[in-house]
VEXDREN-2710 file (C-alpha; in Angstrom, 1 decimal):
% VEXDREN-2710
k/r/px/py/pz
1/MET/30.3/-12.4/13.5
2/GLU/27.3/-14.5/13.9
3/ASN/25.7/-11.4/15.6
4/HIS/25.7/-9.5/12.4
5/HIS/24.3/-12.6/10.4
6/HIS/21.5/-12.6/13.0
7/ASP/20.9/-8.8/12.8
8/TYR/20.7/-8.9/9.1
9/LYS/18.1/-11.7/9.1
10/HIS/15.9/-9.9/11.6
11/LEU/16.1/-6.9/9.4
12/GLY/15.2/-8.8/6.5
13/ARG/12.2/-10.3/8.4
14/THR/11.0/-6.9/9.6
15/LEU/11.4/-5.2/6.0
16/ALA/9.6/-8.0/4.5
17/LEU/6.7/-7.6/7.3
18/ALA/6.6/-4.0/6.8
19/LEU/6.4/-4.3/2.9
20/THR/3.7/-6.8/3.4
21/ILE/1.6/-4.8/5.6
22/LEU/2.1/-1.7/3.3
23/THR/0.9/-3.7/0.3
24/GLY/-2.0/-5.4/2.0
25/SER/-3.1/-1.8/3.4
26/CYS/-2.8/-0.2/0.0
27/ILE/-4.9/-3.2/-1.5
28/ALA/-7.5/-2.4/1.2
29/ILE/-7.7/1.3/0.5
30/LEU/-8.0/0.5/-3.2
31/TRP/-10.9/-2.0/-2.8
32/GLY/-12.5/0.2/-0.3
33/TRP/-12.3/3.4/-2.6
34/ASN/-13.4/1.4/-5.6
35/THR/-16.2/-0.3/-4.0
36/PHE/-17.8/2.6/-1.9
37/ALA/-17.0/5.6/-3.8
38/VAL/-17.4/4.4/-7.4
39/GLU/-20.4/2.4/-6.9
40/ILE/-22.1/4.5/-4.4
41/LEU/-21.0/7.9/-5.0
42/SER/-20.1/7.8/-8.7
43/GLN/-16.6/8.9/-8.3
44/GLN/-13.6/8.0/-10.6
45/THR/-11.9/4.6/-9.9
46/MET/-8.6/4.7/-8.3
47/LYS/-5.4/2.8/-9.2
48/PHE/-3.0/1.2/-7.2
49/LYS/-0.3/3.9/-7.5
50/HIS/-2.7/6.4/-6.1
51/ALA/-3.7/4.1/-3.2
52/LEU/0.0/3.7/-2.4
53/ALA/0.6/7.4/-2.6
54/LEU/-2.2/8.1/-0.2
55/GLU/-1.0/5.6/2.3
56/LEU/2.6/7.1/2.3
57/PHE/1.1/10.5/2.6
58/VAL/-0.8/9.4/5.6
59/LEU/2.0/7.7/7.3
60/SER/4.2/10.5/6.7
61/VAL/1.7/13.1/8.2
62/ALA/1.6/10.6/11.2
63/GLY/5.2/10.4/11.5
64/ALA/5.5/14.3/11.3
65/CYS/2.9/14.6/14.0
66/SER/4.6/12.2/16.4
67/ILE/7.9/13.9/15.9
68/ALA/6.3/17.5/16.6
69/TRP/4.5/16.0/19.5
70/ARG/7.8/14.8/20.9
71/VAL/9.7/18.1/20.1
72/PHE/7.0/20.5/21.1
73/GLY/4.9/18.6/23.5
74/VAL/4.2/19.5/27.1
75/ARG/6.8/18.4/29.3
76/SER/5.9/17.5/33.0
77/ASN/8.4/18.1/35.9
END
């Protein structure tokens, strides 16, 4: 019974770390875009929800490429 408690505790820490990394990287994308593209290239500003959507899109494409590589990749004999 204690193993389940330990598993949930580990899962909670992993989830908290993943959300922290996701939020931090979204803030970095948002800051980078609003600093570089807006000030130097005179583009429109980005909101946090757009940075989050971009981050999730990039992660989903990377995940799809990883799965496709494993499924269709060259297998050595």
